[in-house]
Backbone of each chain as nested JSON, in Angstrom:
{
  "chains": [
    {"id": "A", "residues": [
      {"number": 1, "name": "UNK", "atoms": {"N": [101.416, 93.772, 118.229], "CA": [101.102, 95.278, 118.183], "C": [100.385, 96.229, 117.665]}},
      {"number": 2, "name": "UNK", "atoms": {"N": [99.422, 96.752, 117.843], "CA": [99.008, 97.719, 116.73], "C": [99.432, 98.956, 117.115]}},
      {"number": 3, "name": "UNK", "atoms": {"N": [99.27, 100.039, 115.867], "CA": [99.738, 101.289, 116.256], "C": [98.889, 102.005, 117.614]}},
      {"number": 4, "name": "UNK", "atoms": {"N": [99.325, 102.91, 118.886], "CA": [98.417, 103.326, 119.431], "C": [98.165, 104.78, 118.932]}},
      {"number": 5, "name": "UNK", "atoms": {"N": [97.055, 104.305, 118.336], "CA": [96.385, 106.016, 117.972], "C": [95.211, 106.479, 119.229]}},
      {"number": 6, "name": "UNK", "atoms": {"N": [95.826, 107.634, 119.137], "CA": [95.056, 108.201, 120.145], "C": [93.898, 109.167, 119.651]}},
      {"number": 7, "name": "UNK", "atoms": {"N": [92.368, 109.712, 120.085], "CA": [91.887, 110.238, 119.331], "C": [91.629, 111.624, 120.046]}},
      {"number": 8, "name": "UNK", "atoms": {"N": [92.409, 111.498, 121.686], "CA": [92.581, 113.108, 122.259], "C": [93.561, 113.639, 121.925]}},
      {"number": 9, "name": "UNK", "atoms": {"N": [93.32, 114.469, 120.555], "CA": [94.427, 115.188, 119.866], "C": [95.015, 116.054, 120.501]}},
      {"number": 10, "name": "UNK", "atoms": {"N": [93.944, 117.005, 121.179], "CA": [94.431, 118.268, 121.805], "C": [96.053, 117.558, 123.202]}},
      {"number": 11, "name": "UNK", "atoms": {"N": [95.412, 116.593, 123.394], "CA": [95.919, 116.094, 124.58], "C": [97.593, 115.604, 124.46]}},
      {"number": 12, "name": "UNK", "atoms": {"N": [97.349, 114.673, 123.081], "CA": [98.546, 114.188, 122.329], "C": [99.482, 115.508, 122.045]}},
      {"number": 13, "name": "UNK", "atoms": {"N": [99.059, 116.336, 121.376], "CA": [99.553, 117.603, 121.031], "C": [100.569, 118.462, 122.17]}},
      {"number": 14, "name": "UNK", "atoms": {"N": [100.007, 118.234, 123.167], "CA": [100.612, 119.248, 124.399], "C": [101.619, 117.631, 125.124]}},
      {"number": 15, "name": "UNK", "atoms": {"N": [101.066, 116.825, 124.958], "CA": [101.986, 115.542, 125.531], "C": [103.459, 115.839, 124.596]}},
      {"number": 16, "name": "UNK", "atoms": {"N": [103.349, 115.735, 123.218], "CA": [104.511, 116.031, 122.379], "C": [105.247, 116.913, 123.004]}},
      {"number": 17, "name": "UNK", "atoms": {"N": [104.643, 117.594, 122.821], "CA": [105.716, 119.477, 123.272], "C": [106.229, 119.144, 124.944]}},
      {"number": 18, "name": "UNK", "atoms": {"N": [105.586, 118.247, 126.083], "CA": [106.46, 118.206, 127.007], "C": [107.569, 116.861, 126.898]}},
      {"number": 19, "name": "UNK", "atoms": {"N": [106.741, 116.042, 125.717], "CA": [108.308, 114.802, 125.708], "C": [109.072, 115.159, 124.453]}},
      {"number": 20, "name": "UNK", "atoms": {"N": [108.577, 116.373, 123.557], "CA": [109.67, 116.843, 122.523], "C": [109.439, 115.537, 121.893]}},
      {"number": 21, "name": "UNK", "atoms": {"N": [108.622, 114.907, 121.257], "CA": [108.318, 113.985, 120.117], "C": [107.525, 114.213, 119.035]}},
      {"number": 22, "name": "UNK", "atoms": {"N": [107.544, 113.892, 118.054], "CA": [106.917, 114.112, 117.031], "C": [105.832, 113.571, 117.184]}},
      {"number": 23, "name": "UNK", "atoms": {"N": [104.437, 114.148, 115.948], "CA": [102.994, 113.437, 116.296], "C": [103.09, 112.912, 114.35]}},
      {"number": 24, "name": "UNK", "atoms": {"N": [102.384, 111.952, 114.581], "CA": [101.882, 111.566, 113.276], "C": [100.443, 111.165, 113.578]}},
      {"number": 25, "name": "UNK", "atoms": {"N": [99.645, 112.725, 113.02], "CA": [98.342, 112.272, 112.965], "C": [97.569, 112.107, 111.852]}},
      {"number": 26, "name": "UNK", "atoms": {"N": [96.631, 111.385, 111.613], "CA": [95.945, 110.092, 110.846], "C": [94.852, 110.953, 110.344]}},
      {"number": 27, "name": "UNK", "atoms": {"N": [94.052, 111.338, 109.468], "CA": [92.81, 111.911, 108.961], "C": [92.727, 110.373, 108.325]}},
      {"number": 28, "name": "UNK", "atoms": {"N": [91.199, 110.031, 108.886], "CA": [91.137, 108.61, 108.247], "C": [89.386, 108.454, 108.542]}},
      {"number": 29, "name": "UNK", "atoms": {"N": [88.49, 108.295, 106.937], "CA": [87.384, 107.904, 107.394], "C": [87.537, 106.203, 107.062]}},
      {"number": 30, "name": "UNK", "atoms": {"N": [88.276, 105.561, 107.404], "CA": [87.933, 104.117, 107.422], "C": [87.258, 103.508, 108.099]}},
      {"number": 31, "name": "UNK", "atoms": {"N": [86.212, 102.587, 108.541], "CA": [85.367, 102.141, 109.632], "C": [86.462, 101.857, 110.653]}},
      {"number": 32, "name": "UNK", "atoms": {"N": [86.076, 101.758, 111.821], "CA": [86.768, 101.96, 112.865], "C": [86.616, 100.547, 113.657]}}
    ]},
    {"id": "B", "residues": [
      {"number": 1, "name": "UNK", "atoms": {"N": [98.175, 98.837, 105.195], "CA": [99.235, 99.242, 105.295], "C": [100.195, 99.444, 106.895]}},
      {"number": 2, "name": "UNK", "atoms": {"N": [98.532, 100.07, 107.887], "CA": [98.9, 100.298, 109.188], "C": [99.059, 98.805, 109.599]}},
      {"number": 3, "name": "UNK", "atoms": {"N": [98.748, 97.558, 109.319], "CA": [98.775, 96.392, 109.968], "C": [100.419, 96.003, 109.602]}},
      {"number": 4, "name": "UNK", "atoms": {"N": [101.09, 96.569, 109.181], "CA": [101.868, 95.528, 108.546], "C": [103.119, 96.072, 109.68]}},
      {"number": 5, "name": "UNK", "atoms": {"N": [103.489, 94.733, 110.638], "CA": [104.655, 95.056, 111.372], "C": [105.531, 96.385, 111.375]}},
      {"number": 6, "name": "UNK", "atoms": {"N": [106.342, 96.042, 110.392], "CA": [107.388, 97.667, 110.145], "C": [106.8, 98.642, 110.303]}},
      {"number": 7, "name": "UNK", "atoms": {"N": [105.79, 98.918, 109.492], "CA": [105.125, 100.336, 109.918], "C": [104.92, 100.434, 111.449]}},
      {"number": 8, "name": "UNK", "atoms": {"N": [103.904, 99.522, 112.193], "CA": [103.55, 99.484, 113.639], "C": [104.804, 99.741, 114.504]}},
      {"number": 9, "name": "UNK", "atoms": {"N": [106.097, 99.496, 114.478], "CA": [107.22, 98.986, 114.64], "C": [107.902, 100.792, 114.26]}},
      {"number": 10, "name": "UNK", "atoms": {"N": [107.779, 101.051, 113.507], "CA": [108.217, 102.339, 112.716], "C": [107.713, 103.591, 113.754]}},
      {"number": 11, "name": "UNK", "atoms": {"N": [106.739, 103.256, 113.523], "CA": [105.636, 104.561, 114.053], "C": [105.424, 104.165, 115.886]}},
      {"number": 12, "name": "UNK", "atoms": {"N": [105.732, 103.353, 116.515], "CA": [105.351, 103.486, 117.693], "C": [106.832, 103.831, 118.345]}},
      {"number": 13, "name": "UNK", "atoms": {"N": [107.939, 103.754, 117.956], "CA": [109.628, 103.689, 118.419], "C": [109.581, 105.033, 117.779]}},
      {"number": 14, "name": "UNK", "atoms": {"N": [108.632, 106.226, 116.927], "CA": [109.48, 107.353, 116.837], "C": [108.26, 108.632, 116.988]}},
      {"number": 15, "name": "UNK", "atoms": {"N": [106.93, 108.199, 116.996], "CA": [105.874, 109.418, 116.883], "C": [104.902, 108.745, 118.06]}},
      {"number": 16, "name": "UNK", "atoms": {"N": [103.957, 109.684, 118.533], "CA": [102.683, 109.813, 119.464], "C": [102.007, 109.76, 117.986]}},
      {"number": 17, "name": "UNK", "atoms": {"N": [101.166, 109.21, 118.058], "CA": [100.128, 108.916, 116.747], "C": [98.736, 109.108, 117.26]}},
      {"number": 18, "name": "UNK", "atoms": {"N": [98.49, 110.14, 116.395], "CA": [96.65, 110.294, 116.797], "C": [95.711, 110.488, 115.435]}},
      {"number": 19, "name": "UNK", "atoms": {"N": [94.461, 109.586, 116.113], "CA": [93.849, 109.953, 114.327], "C": [92.54, 110.782, 114.844]}},
      {"number": 20, "name": "UNK", "atoms": {"N": [92.105, 111.449, 113.677], "CA": [90.844, 111.854, 113.78], "C": [89.852, 111.241, 112.488]}},
      {"number": 21, "name": "UNK", "atoms": {"N": [88.825, 111.506, 112.765], "CA": [87.773, 110.33, 111.96], "C": [86.433, 111.311, 111.883]}},
      {"number": 22, "name": "UNK", "atoms": {"N": [85.875, 111.76, 109.901], "CA": [84.953, 112.092, 110.25], "C": [83.568, 111.65, 111.374]}},
      {"number": 23, "name": "UNK", "atoms": {"N": [83.44, 110.68, 111.354], "CA": [82.284, 109.99, 111.865], "C": [82.18, 109.975, 113.372]}},
      {"number": 24, "name": "UNK", "atoms": {"N": [83.441, 109.288, 113.613], "CA": [83.862, 109.001, 115.156], "C": [83.777, 110.017, 115.89]}},
      {"number": 25, "name": "UNK", "atoms": {"N": [85.172, 111.145, 115.754], "CA": [85.07, 112.393, 116.035], "C": [85.102, 113.191, 115.329]}},
      {"number": 26, "name": "UNK", "atoms": {"N": [83.681, 113.823, 115.135], "CA": [83.642, 114.637, 113.613], "C": [84.02, 116.342, 114.439]}},
      {"number": 27, "name": "UNK", "atoms": {"N": [84.085, 116.847, 115.684], "CA": [84.201, 117.96, 115.746], "C": [86.105, 117.937, 115.811]}},
      {"number": 28, "name": "UNK", "atoms": {"N": [86.639, 117.172, 116.187], "CA": [88.055, 116.765, 116.359], "C": [88.818, 116.912, 114.81]}},
      {"number": 29, "name": "UNK", "atoms": {"N": [88.019, 115.934, 114.159], "CA": [87.944, 115.658, 112.622], "C": [88.171, 117.294, 112.223]}},
      {"number": 30, "name": "UNK", "atoms": {"N": [87.029, 118.194, 112.16], "CA": [86.795, 119.588, 111.601], "C": [87.558, 120.594, 112.306]}},
      {"number": 31, "name": "UNK", "atoms": {"N": [88.156, 120.288, 112.983], "CA": [88.774, 121.227, 113.981], "C": [90.246, 121.375, 113.086]}},
      {"number": 32, "name": "UNK", "atoms": {"N": [90.71, 119.52, 113.256], "CA": [91.961, 119.658, 112.254], "C": [91.57, 119.427, 111.039]}},
      {"number": 33, "name": "UNK", "atoms": {"N": [90.896, 119.178, 110.239], "CA": [91.24, 119.231, 108.849], "C": [91.5, 120.705, 108.357]}},
      {"number": 34, "name": "UNK", "atoms": {"N": [90.651, 121.809, 109.264], "CA": [90.775, 123.205, 109.063], "C": [91.689, 123.638, 109.29]}},
      {"number": 35, "name": "UNK", "atoms": {"N": [92.554, 123.195, 110.144], "CA": [93.871, 124.003, 110.606], "C": [94.803, 123.289, 109.973]}},
      {"number": 36, "name": "UNK", "atoms": {"N": [95.268, 122.045, 109.325], "CA": [96.018, 121.728, 108.7], "C": [95.599, 121.736, 107.089]}},
      {"number": 37, "name": "UNK", "atoms": {"N": [94.612, 122.056, 106.702], "CA": [93.729, 121.893, 105.137], "C": [94.195, 120.478, 104.771]}},
      {"number": 38, "name": "UNK", "atoms": {"N": [93.396, 119.679, 105.404], "CA": [93.172, 118.204, 104.997], "C": [92.079, 118.039, 104.38]}},
      {"number": 39, "name": "UNK", "atoms": {"N": [92.227, 118.074, 103.114], "CA": [90.64, 118.131, 102.589], "C": [90.061, 116.64, 101.931]}},
      {"number": 40, "name": "UNK", "atoms": {"N": [90.948, 115.813, 102.512], "CA": [90.785, 114.349, 101.837], "C": [90.881, 113.6, 102.619]}},
      {"number": 41, "name": "UNK", "atoms": {"N": [90.81, 112.142, 102.505], "CA": [91.383, 111.017, 103.405], "C": [91.626, 109.865, 102.7]}},
      {"number": 42, "name": "UNK", "atoms": {"N": [92.71, 108.794, 103.242], "CA": [93.38, 109.349, 104.006], "C": [94.429, 110.356, 104.172]}},
      {"number": 43, "name": "UNK", "atoms": {"N": [94.613, 111.126, 104.944], "CA": [95.96, 111.954, 105.293], "C": [96.622, 111.834, 106.492]}},
      {"number": 44, "name": "UNK", "atoms": {"N": [98.243, 111.856, 106.16], "CA": [98.591, 111.41, 107.332], "C": [99.735, 112.892, 107.087]}},
      {"number": 45, "name": "UNK", "atoms": {"N": [99.929, 113.299, 108.39], "CA": [100.624, 114.473, 108.73], "C": [102.027, 113.45, 109.737]}},
      {"number": 46, "name": "UNK", "atoms": {"N": [103.141, 114.383, 109.394], "CA": [104.271, 114.365, 110.653], "C": [104.308, 115.974, 110.999]}},
      {"number": 47, "name": "UNK", "atoms": {"N": [103.44, 116.033, 112.51], "CA": [104.223, 117.31, 113.242], "C": [105.35, 117.494, 113.686]}},
      {"number": 48, "name": "UNK", "atoms": {"N": [105.793, 118.257, 114.118], "CA": [107.002, 118.462, 115.029], "C": [106.449, 118.352, 116.237]}},
      {"number": 49, "name": "UNK", "atoms": {"N": [107.318, 118.844, 117.954], "CA": [106.698, 118.803, 119.104], "C": [106.175, 120.383, 118.822]}},
      {"number": 50, "name": "UNK", "atoms": {"N": [106.288, 120.953, 118.504], "CA": [105.326, 122.494, 118.038], "C": [104.103, 123.103, 117.653]}},
      {"number": 51, "name": "UNK", "atoms": {"N": [103.85, 121.689, 116.921], "CA": [102.337, 121.228, 115.939], "C": [103.004, 121.85, 115.072]}},
      {"number": 52, "name": "UNK", "atoms": {"N": [103.67, 121.954, 114.211], "CA": [104.198, 122.505, 112.623], "C": [104.233, 121.264, 111.967]}},
      {"number": 53, "name": "UNK", "atoms": {"N": [103.699, 121.206, 110.623], "CA": [103.541, 120.114, 109.801], "C": [105.266, 120.344, 109.066]}},
      {"number": 54, "name": "UNK", "atoms": {"N": [105.514, 119.063, 108.344], "CA": [106.795, 118.872, 107.949], "C": [106.7, 118.098, 107.184]}},
      {"number": 55, "name": "UNK", "atoms": {"N": [105.376, 116.939, 106.769], "CA": [105.187, 115.997, 105.544], "C": [104.278, 115.798, 105.608]}},
      {"number": 56, "name": "UNK", "atoms": {"N": [103.373, 115.215, 104.727], "CA": [102.209, 114.809, 104.694], "C": [101.991, 113.588, 103.364]}},
      {"number": 57, "name": "UNK", "atoms": {"N": [100.974, 112.546, 103.649], "CA": [101.034, 111.425, 102.657], "C": [99.724, 111.756, 102.622]}},
      {"number": 58, "name": "UNK", "atoms": {"N": [99.233, 111.558, 101.333], "CA": [98.297, 111.913, 100.834], "C": [97.659, 110.354, 99.631]}},
      {"number": 59, "name": "UNK", "atoms": {"N": [96.492, 109.99, 100.407], "CA": [96.135, 108.752, 99.778], "C": [96.588, 107.362, 99.895]}},
      {"number": 60, "name": "UNK", "atoms": {"N": [96.111, 106.338, 99.763], "CA": [96.418, 105.087, 99.999], "C": [97.808, 104.35, 99.127]}},
      {"number": 61, "name": "UNK", "atoms": {"N": [98.634, 104.091, 99.955], "CA": [100.163, 103.377, 99.092], "C": [100.447, 102.021, 100.17]}},
      {"number": 62, "name": "UNK", "atoms": {"N": [100.718, 100.852, 99.455], "CA": [100.806, 99.697, 99.705], "C": [101.989, 99.818, 100.613]}},
      {"number": 63, "name": "UNK", "atoms": {"N": [102.191, 98.413, 101.634], "CA": [103.15, 98.72, 103.088], "C": [104.477, 99.492, 102.769]}},
      {"number": 64, "name": "UNK", "atoms": {"N": [105.35, 98.84, 101.644], "CA": [106.265, 99.418, 101.817], "C": [106.419, 100.874, 101.347]}},
      {"number": 65, "name": "UNK", "atoms": {"N": [105.947, 101.339, 100.28], "CA": [105.808, 102.379, 99.831], "C": [105.391, 103.664, 100.933]}},
      {"number": 66, "name": "UNK", "atoms": {"N": [103.951, 102.917, 101.963], "CA": [103.759, 103.784, 102.889], "C": [104.746, 103.781, 103.734]}},
      {"number": 67, "name": "UNK", "atoms": {"N": [105.578, 102.853, 104.408], "CA": [106.676, 102.845, 105.225], "C": [107.703, 104.268, 104.796]}},
      {"number": 68, "name": "UNK", "atoms": {"N": [108.462, 103.564, 103.209], "CA": [109.287, 104.813, 102.907], "C": [108.674, 106.388, 103.153]}},
      {"number": 69, "name": "UNK", "atoms": {"N": [107.558, 106.502, 102.578], "CA": [106.817, 108.011, 103.145], "C": [107.382, 108.094, 104.426]}},
      {"number": 70, "name": "UNK", "atoms": {"N": [106.746, 107.371, 105.276], "CA": [106.644, 107.685, 106.754], "C": [108.217, 107.929, 107.164]}},
      {"number": 71, "name": "UNK", "atoms": {"N": [109.093, 107.507, 106.883], "CA": [110.446, 107.591, 107.001], "C": [111.119, 108.505, 106.414]}},
      {"number": 72, "name": "UNK", "atoms": {"N": [110.704, 109.436, 105.047], "CA": [111.117, 110.748, 104.87], "C": [110.308, 111.467, 105.346]}},
      {"number": 73, "name": "UNK", "atoms": {"N": [108.893, 111.197, 106.549], "CA": [108.529, 112.414, 107.052], "C": [109.37, 112.324, 108.205]}},
      {"number": 74, "name": "UNK", "atoms": {"N": [110.11, 111.408, 108.866], "CA": [110.945, 111.333, 109.831], "C": [112.254, 112.126, 109.748]}},
      {"number": 75, "name": "UNK", "atoms": {"N": [113.025, 111.7, 108.244], "CA": [113.982, 112.151, 108.172], "C": [113.821, 113.812, 107.775]}},
      {"number": 76, "name": "UNK", "atoms": {"N": [112.602, 114.338, 107.241], "CA": [112.71, 115.657, 106.919], "C": [112.408, 116.769, 108.246]}},
      {"number": 77, "name": "UNK", "atoms": {"N": [112.065, 115.734, 109.331], "CA": [112.06, 116.279, 110.892], "C": [113.253, 116.668, 111.456]}},
      {"number": 78, "name": "UNK", "atoms": {"N": [114.403, 116.016, 111.426], "CA": [115.59, 116.056, 111.453], "C": [116.373, 117.26, 110.575]}},
      {"number": 79, "name": "UNK", "atoms": {"N": [115.744, 116.865, 109.124], "CA": [116.645, 117.974, 108.47], "C": [115.843, 119.63, 108.169]}},
      {"number": 80, "name": "UNK", "atoms": {"N": [114.613, 119.662, 108.689], "CA": [114.336, 120.839, 108.941], "C": [114.43, 121.364, 110.096]}},
      {"number": 81, "name": "UNK", "atoms": {"N": [115.193, 120.584, 111.385], "CA": [115.717, 120.951, 112.403], "C": [116.967, 121.097, 112.582]}},
      {"number": 82, "name": "UNK", "atoms": {"N": [117.674, 121.028, 111.279], "CA": [119.519, 121.575, 111.259], "C": [120.144, 120.401, 111.594]}},
      {"number": 83, "name": "UNK", "atoms": {"N": [119.43, 119.703, 111.928], "CA": [120.285, 118.353, 112.101], "C": [120.632, 117.564, 111.471]}},
      {"number": 84, "name": "UNK", "atoms": {"N": [122.012, 118.182, 110.661], "CA": [122.32, 117.174, 109.778], "C": [122.651, 115.785, 109.174]}},
      {"number": 85, "name": "UNK", "atoms": {"N": [123.867, 115.946, 110.039], "CA": [123.937, 114.107, 110.042], "C": [123.12, 113.182, 110.477]}},
      {"number": 86, "name": "UNK", "atoms": {"N": [122.021, 113.53, 111.123], "CA": [120.994, 112.647, 111.526], "C": [120.237, 112.578, 110.308]}},
      {"number": 87, "name": "UNK", "atoms": {"N": [119.85, 113.445, 109.989], "CA": [118.856, 113.702, 108.484], "C": [119.815, 112.491, 107.51]}},
      {"number": 88, "name": "UNK", "atoms": {"N": [120.867, 112.738, 107.508], "CA": [121.418, 111.881, 106.137], "C": [121.356, 110.624, 106.213]}},
      {"number": 89, "name": "UNK", "atoms": {"N": [121.39, 110.342, 107.898], "CA": [121.463, 108.481, 108.332], "C": [120.342, 108.408, 107.779]}},
      {"number": 90, "name": "UNK", "atoms": {"N": [118.968, 109.087, 108.488], "CA": [117.893, 108.726, 108.079], "C": [117.544, 108.637, 106.798]}},
      {"number": 91, "name": "UNK", "atoms": {"N": [117.861, 109.521, 105.943], "CA": [117.415, 109.352, 104.508], "C": [118.123, 107.603, 103.861]}},
      {"number": 92, "name": "UNK", "atoms": {"N": [119.677, 107.81, 104.133], "CA": [120.449, 106.353, 103.602], "C": [119.463, 105.406, 104.161]}},
      {"number": 93, "name": "UNK", "atoms": {"N": [119.275, 105.589, 104.864], "CA": [118.418, 104.044, 105.701], "C": [117.565, 103.936, 104.85]}},
      {"number": 94, "name": "UNK", "atoms": {"N": [116.508, 104.716, 104.195], "CA": [115.678, 104.698, 103.036], "C": [115.791, 104.091, 102.283]}},
      {"number": 95, "name": "UNK", "atoms": {"N": [116.913, 104.58, 101.34], "CA": [117.841, 103.705, 99.889], "C": [118.251, 102.401, 100.424]}},
      {"number": 96, "name": "UNK", "atoms": {"N": [118.607, 102.084, 101.961], "CA": [119.402, 100.683, 101.871], "C": [118.282, 99.792, 101.859]}},
      {"number": 97, "name": "UNK", "atoms": {"N": [117.013, 100.062, 102.986], "CA": [116.138, 99.172, 103.289], "C": [115.163, 99.141, 102.236]}},
      {"number": 98, "name": "UNK", "atoms": {"N": [114.794, 100.334, 101.752], "CA": [113.135, 100.333, 100.603], "C": [113.932, 101.089, 99.206]}},
      {"number": 99, "name": "UNK", "atoms": {"N": [114.638, 100.536, 98.796], "CA": [115.411, 100.79, 97.379], "C": [114.395, 100.913, 96.139]}},
      {"number": 100, "name": "UNK", "atoms": {"N": [113.119, 99.501, 96.018], "CA": [112.406, 99.813, 95.327], "C": [111.415, 101.101, 95.091]}},
      {"number": 101, "name": "UNK", "atoms": {"N": [111.376, 101.698, 95.97], "CA": [110.384, 102.747, 96.427], "C": [110.466, 103.831, 95.504]}},
      {"number": 102, "name": "UNK", "atoms": {"N": [109.263, 104.58, 95.626], "CA": [109.583, 106.017, 94.954], "C": [109.911, 106.829, 96.231]}},
      {"number": 103, "name": "UNK", "atoms": {"N": [110.097, 106.319, 97.546], "CA": [110.544, 107.656, 98.334], "C": [111.922, 107.473, 98.206]}},
      {"number": 104, "name": "UNK", "atoms": {"N": [113.015, 105.924, 97.486], "CA": [114.136, 106.185, 97.535], "C": [114.932, 106.967, 96.744]}},
      {"number": 105, "name": "UNK", "atoms": {"N": [114.327, 107.437, 95.789], "CA": [115.154, 108.182, 94.957], "C": [115.054, 109.776, 95.465]}},
      {"number": 106, "name": "UNK", "atoms": {"N": [113.834, 110.619, 95.972], "CA": [113.916, 111.433, 96.813], "C": [115.072, 111.458, 98.113]}},
      {"number": 107, "name": "UNK", "atoms": {"N": [115.25, 110.273, 99.141], "CA": [115.663, 109.984, 99.646], "C": [117.353, 110.755, 99.604]}},
      {"number": 108, "name": "UNK", "atoms": {"N": [117.805, 109.383, 98.688], "CA": [118.853, 109.91, 97.723], "C": [119.257, 111.147, 97.718]}},
      {"number": 109, "name": "UNK", "atoms": {"N": [118.239, 111.839, 97.115], "CA": [118.877, 113.42, 96.813], "C": [118.895, 114.081, 98.081]}},
      {"number": 110, "name": "UNK", "atoms": {"N": [118.052, 114.126, 99.299], "CA": [118.21, 114.382, 99.951], "C": [119.573, 114.026, 101.363]}},
      {"number": 111, "name": "UNK", "atoms": {"N": [119.579, 112.495, 101.168], "CA": [120.963, 112.281, 101.635], "C": [122.207, 112.876, 101.171]}},
      {"number": 112, "name": "UNK", "atoms": {"N": [122.37, 113.506, 99.664], "CA": [123.144, 114.261, 99.568], "C": [122.941, 115.779, 100.081]}},
      {"number": 113, "name": "UNK", "atoms": {"N": [122.035, 116.476, 99.631], "CA": [121.696, 117.952, 100.484], "C": [122.34, 117.915, 101.988]}},
      {"number": 114, "name": "UNK", "atoms": {"N": [121.743, 116.758, 103.049], "CA": [121.796, 116.939, 104.172], "C": [123.521, 117.267, 104.587]}},
      {"number": 115, "name": "UNK", "atoms": {"N": [124.632, 116.431, 104.131], "CA": [126.057, 116.436, 103.942], "C": [126.404, 118.08, 103.548]}},
      {"number": 116, "name": "UNK", "atoms": {"N": [125.954, 118.517, 102.695], "CA": [126.497, 119.978, 102.013], "C": [125.984, 121.001, 102.852]}},
      {"number": 117, "name": "UNK", "atoms": {"N": [124.308, 120.702, 103.276], "CA": [123.966, 121.995, 104.597], "C": [124.829, 121.959, 105.711]}},
      {"number": 118, "name": "UNK", "atoms": {"N": [125.623, 120.732, 106.053], "CA": [126.164, 120.815, 107.112], "C": [127.795, 121.267, 106.969]}},
      {"number": 119, "name": "UNK", "atoms": {"N": [128.226, 121.146, 105.797], "CA": [130.103, 121.145, 105.915], "C": [130.061, 122.61, 105.053]}},
      {"number": 120, "name": "UNK", "atoms": {"N": [129.233, 122.466, 103.905], "CA": [129.131, 123.627, 103.149], "C": [130.562, 122.904, 101.748]}},
      {"number": 121, "name": "UNK", "atoms": {"N": [130.546, 121.649, 102.039], "CA": [131.594, 121.182, 101.172], "C": [130.606, 120.115, 99.84]}},
      {"number": 122, "name": "UNK", "atoms": {"N": [130.734, 120.782, 98.502], "CA": [130.258, 120.245, 97.489], "C": [130.283, 119.008, 97.174]}},
      {"number": 123, "name": "UNK", "atoms": {"N": [131.143, 118.408, 97.749], "CA": [131.401, 116.747, 97.466], "C": [130.797, 115.905, 97.344]}},
      {"number": 124, "name": "UNK", "atoms": {"N": [129.776, 116.041, 98.216], "CA": [128.024, 115.044, 98.525], "C": [127.218, 115.17, 97.43]}},
      {"number": 125, "name": "UNK", "atoms": {"N": [127.393, 116.653, 96.698], "CA": [126.038, 117.075, 96.077], "C": [127.038, 116.125, 94.625]}},
      {"number": 126, "name": "UNK", "atoms": {"N": [128.333, 116.657, 94.365], "CA": [128.46, 115.852, 93.356], "C": [128.713, 114.202, 93.255]}},
      {"number": 127, "name": "UNK", "atoms": {"N": [128.649, 114.001, 94.505], "CA": [128.452, 111.808, 94.315], "C": [127.384, 111.695, 94.085]}},
      {"number": 128, "name": "UNK", "atoms": {"N": [126.487, 112.584, 94.525], "CA": [124.802, 112.43, 94.787], "C": [124.688, 112.325, 93.174]}},
      {"number": 129, "name": "UNK", "atoms": {"N": [124.738, 113.182, 92.655], "CA": [124.528, 113.638, 91.077], "C": [125.387, 112.405, 90.005]}},
      {"number": 130, "name": "UNK", "atoms": {"N": [126.224, 111.966, 90.513], "CA": [127.005, 110.558, 90.192], "C": [126.042, 109.668, 90.148]}},
      {"number": 131, "name": "UNK", "atoms": {"N": [125.775, 109.423, 91.736], "CA": [125.127, 108.31, 91.539], "C": [123.665, 108.13, 91.188]}},
      {"number": 132, "name": "UNK", "atoms": {"N": [122.96, 109.274, 90.956], "CA": [121.979, 109.157, 90.28], "C": [121.967, 108.861, 88.285]}},
      {"number": 133, "name": "UNK", "atoms": {"N": [123.345, 108.775, 88.239], "CA": [123.312, 108.426, 86.859], "C": [123.654, 106.784, 86.527]}},
      {"number": 134, "name": "UNK", "atoms": {"N": [123.131, 106.371, 87.733], "CA": [123.399, 105.061, 87.835], "C": [121.997, 104.191, 88.587]}},
      {"number": 135, "name": "UNK", "atoms": {"N": [121.047, 104.746, 88.94], "CA": [120.2, 104.202, 89.39], "C": [119.084, 104.941, 89.225]}},
      {"number": 136, "name": "UNK", "atoms": {"N": [117.715, 105.091, 89.666], "CA": [116.563, 106.005, 89.594], "C": [116.927, 107.32, 88.286]}},
      {"number": 137, "name": "UNK", "atoms": {"N": [117.319, 106.918, 87.135], "CA": [117.574, 107.942, 86.314], "C": [116.238, 108.506, 85.584]}},
      {"number": 138, "name": "UNK", "atoms": {"N": [115.27, 107.876, 85.708], "CA": [113.882, 108.318, 85.198], "C": [112.971, 109.134, 86.209]}},
      {"number": 139, "name": "UNK", "atoms": {"N": [113.512, 109.759, 87.238], "CA": [112.852, 110.325, 88.226], "C": [112.936, 111.884, 88.614]}},
      {"number": 140, "name": "UNK", "atoms": {"N": [112.106, 112.484, 88.607], "CA": [112.372, 113.921, 88.991], "C": [113.584, 114.366, 89.606]}},
      {"number": 141, "name": "UNK", "atoms": {"N": [114.195, 113.612, 90.627], "CA": [115.347, 113.394, 91.827], "C": [116.21, 113.413, 90.845]}},
      {"number": 142, "name": "UNK", "atoms": {"N": [116.396, 112.49, 90.478], "CA": [117.523, 112.695, 89.317], "C": [118.086, 113.614, 88.298]}},
      {"number": 143, "name": "UNK", "atoms": {"N": [116.737, 114.522, 87.54], "CA": [116.734, 115.369, 86.969], "C": [117.215, 116.561, 87.626]}},
      {"number": 144, "name": "UNK", "atoms": {"N": [116.632, 116.704, 88.876], "CA": [117.064, 117.656, 90.089], "C": [118.807, 117.79, 90.216]}},
      {"number": 145, "name": "UNK", "atoms": {"N": [119.121, 116.403, 90.256], "CA": [120.439, 116.891, 90.71], "C": [121.219, 116.383, 89.981]}},
      {"number": 146, "name": "UNK", "atoms": {"N": [120.485, 116.244, 88.357], "CA": [121.94, 116.471, 87.285], "C": [122.914, 118.039, 87.299]}},
      {"number": 147, "name": "UNK", "atoms": {"N": [122.503, 118.663, 87.789], "CA": [123.094, 120.046, 87.606], "C": [124.409, 119.964, 88.907]}},
      {"number": 148, "name": "UNK", "atoms": {"N": [124.369, 118.53, 89.556], "CA": [125.807, 118.829, 90.294], "C": [126.612, 118.178, 90.084]}},
      {"number": 149, "name": "UNK", "atoms": {"N": [126.645, 117.761, 88.582], "CA": [127.967, 116.816, 88.279], "C": [128.452, 117.485, 87.201]}}
    ]}
  ]
}
């Protein structure tokens, strides 16, 4: 199972606050 | 590094994961690279639920080293929250499971600091200083811990 990377970062940060869960934010230029 | 199943499990269990890409999501990449002063790729940040950065991994690393750095970030979140026992547990897990990574020496250092922060008893610092005489002697962390013995 892969990591579920989301691109809707603004919403991820809102979800993190709601869920009180940390965020891993990846700045990545590799081909997607 | 990302396909490694240990990395996948660790991230999925402990974080919400988000990615910005300079070509796929250019506006978001610009917004967040400016917000967090991320001038290079790859960079991986560990943020708390209030969006504050607690750790940063810059550049490629092999899977073991990358996992070790991710685990350091996870431990740092607990440390910065004043969760001393949990921080010590997370740091010691790195030393025990990834002893041959660069992260292990740093983790050993902070595993000694965390209980001291919680109790004020310096015995954990002394024990850590002694432990560095047996392992990771050539690291900067051993030098930093040398004042504890």
